[in-house]
C-alpha positions in Angstrom: 0.1 0.1 -0.3 1.4 3.4 -1.0 1.6 6.2 1.6 1.1 9.9 0.4 3.2 11.1 3.6 5.3 10.6 6.0 6.1 11.5 9.5 10.2 13.4 10.1 11.5 13.2 13.2 14.1 15.6 13.3 13.9 19.6 13.6 16.7 20.3 11.3 15.2 23.2 8.4 18.0 21.5 6.5 16.1 18.1 5.9 12.9 19.6 5.7 14.1 21.6 2.8 15.8 18.4 1.6 12.6 16.5 1.4 11.0 19.8 -0.4 13.7 19.1 -2.6 12.5 15.5 -4.2 8.9 16.2 -3.5 7.7 14.4 -0.1 5.0 15.3 1.9 5.8 15.4 5.3 4.8 16.0 8.6 6.8 17.0 12.1 6.9 14.3 14.6 9.8 16.4 16.5 10.7 16.0 20.1 8.4 16.4 22.9 9.3 19.6 25.6 11.1 17.4 28.3 12.5 14.9 26.2 15.9 14.0 27.0 17.3 14.1 23.5 20.7 14.7 24.5 21.3 11.5 26.3 21.1 9.2 23.7 23.8 11.7 21.7 25.9 11.0 24.1 29.1 8.7 22.6 29.7 5.6 24.9 32.9 4.7 25.8 35.4 3.6 22.6 32.6 4.1 20.4 33.0 4.1 16.6 31.9 6.8 14.3 29.6 4.5 12.0 28.3 2.3 15.5 27.6 5.8 16.7 25.3 7.1 14.1 24.0 4.1 13.3 22.3 3.6 17.2 21.6 6.9 17.8 19.4 7.1 14.4 17.8 3.5 15.4 17.4 5.0 19.1 15.7 8.1 17.1 13.4 5.9 15.7 12.1 4.3 18.2 12.0 7.3 20.6 9.6 8.9 17.5 7.8 5.2 17.4 6.6 6.1 20.9 6.2 9.8 20.2 3.1 8.5 17.9 1.9 6.1 20.3 1.1 9.4 22.2 -0.6 11.6 20.2 -2.4 8.6 18.8 -1.9 10.3 15.0 -3.2 8.4 11.7 -0.1 5.7 10.5 2.4 7.0 8.2 6.2 6.2 7.7 8.8 7.5 10.2 12.6 8.5 9.5 14.9 9.8 11.5 18.4 10.7 10.8 21.7 11.8 12.3 25.2 13.4 11.2 28.3 13.2 12.4 31.5 13.8 11.6 35.1 12.5 11.9 39.1 12.0 12.0 39.3 8.9 11.8 42.2 6.7 13.8 42.2 9.9 16.2 41.4 9.4 19.2 40.5 13.4 20.4 38.1 13.1 17.0 36.5 10.0 16.3 33.3 11.5 17.0 32.9 15.5 16.7 29.5 16.1 17.5 28.0 20.2 18.2 30.1 22.7 19.9 28.6 22.9 23.3 30.5 26.6 23.3 32.3 29.0 21.9 35.5 27.3 22.8 34.1 24.1 21.9 33.5 24.9 18.4 37.3 26.7 18.2 38.5 23.7 19.5 36.6 21.4 16.7 37.7 23.9 13.4 40.9 23.8 14.9 41.0 20.3 14.8 39.3 19.7 11.3 41.7 22.8 10.0 43.9 21.5 7.4 42.6 18.0 7.7 40.9 15.7 5.2 38.1 14.3 7.6 34.5 12.1 7.4 31.1 12.9 7.3 28.6 10.0 8.4 25.0 10.4 8.2 22.7 7.5 9.5 18.9 7.5 7.8 16.3 5.3 8.9 12.5 4.8 8.2 10.2 2.8 10.5 7.7 0.9 7.6 4.9 0.0 10.1 4.3 -0.1 14.0 5.6 -3.2 14.8 8.5 -3.5 12.4 12.6 -2.3 13.5 13.8 0.8 11.6 15.2 0.3 8.6 18.7 2.0 8.4 21.5 3.0 5.9 24.4 4.9 6.6 26.0 7.0 3.9 29.9 8.3 4.5 31.7 11.4 2.3 35.5 12.5 3.0 35.8 16.3 3.1 38.8 18.4 2.8 39.5 21.5 4.9 41.4 24.0 4.3 43.9 25.7 6.8 42.2 28.1 9.1 43.9 31.3 10.6 42.7 32.0 14.2 41.0 35.0 12.7 39.2 33.3 10.2 37.9 30.9 12.7 37.0 33.7 15.7 34.8 35.3 12.8 33.4 31.9 12.0 32.3 31.5 15.5 30.8 35.1 15.7 28.4 34.3 13.1 26.9 31.8 15.1 26.6 29.5 12.4 28.8 26.5 13.7 26.3 26.1 16.5 24.0 22.8 16.8 26.4 21.7 13.6 28.0 18.6 13.9 31.7 18.9 13.4 31.1 22.9 14.2 30.5 24.2 10.4 27.8 23.9 7.8 28.7 23.1 4.2 25.7 24.5 3.0 26.5 28.3 4.6 29.4 30.3 5.6 31.3 26.9 5.9 31.4 26.1 2.3 33.9 28.8 1.8 36.0 26.5 3.9 36.1 23.5 1.9 38.3 22.8 -1.4 36.7 19.0 -1.8 34.3 16.3 -1.2 34.4 12.6 -2.4 30.4 11.7 -1.7 27.0 13.3 -1.0 26.9 16.7 -0.7 23.3 16.4 1.0 24.8 14.2 2.9 27.0 16.6 4.5 23.9 18.6 4.8 22.4 16.0 7.0 20.0 13.8 4.8 21.6 12.0 2.1 18.9 12.1 -1.1 19.9 8.9 -2.7 19.9 6.2 0.5 16.5 8.3 1.3 14.9 7.9 -1.9 16.3 4.0 -1.4 14.0 3.9 2.5 11.3 6.1 1.1 10.7 3.5 -2.4 10.9 0.8 0.0 8.0 1.9 2.3 6.0 2.8 -1.1 6.1 7.1 -0.5 4.7 8.8 -3.2 6.2 11.6 -4.7 4.8 14.8 -5.9 
């Protein structure tokens, strides 16, 4: 049976824009006030980046399903995603999440400066209330320019690094720091369209 819309369990405006880009109707199924979403995103000891994004996305999917049940809404497939940035084989940079403050943003940007890092985005869809979510992971390599202290300070002052894994946004001012990528631009933004469409087709979601 085809589905005419999905629930998006994310507050990311970038993910909303990308779904609109591919003609997918969606309704928001965002976390309720008081939900402890931050604890889900806390890395486990020695956790690798790929395992991390898969675990967090699956946990978000389970939480979203529980949220759907409490709201007594009509059923539609639920889409969740999570993105992290990683400097592979670096103990300090295996998982570079959202900066907690300006000092943390500076720390992350200094680590990325002049390096090639990975951006990993997991996307999952829950096909029915009784099924486990189906999850796919997209990995891209991103080359970062060498940044001066003045560039880092100015970028942090713009406010863009906050709320973004790796303390930058490729679709914004941060795009000026990236000479090249190998992988999925939309995946780096937070929702890999190729993998997302595979999951939407699996869920028989119609697109405009």
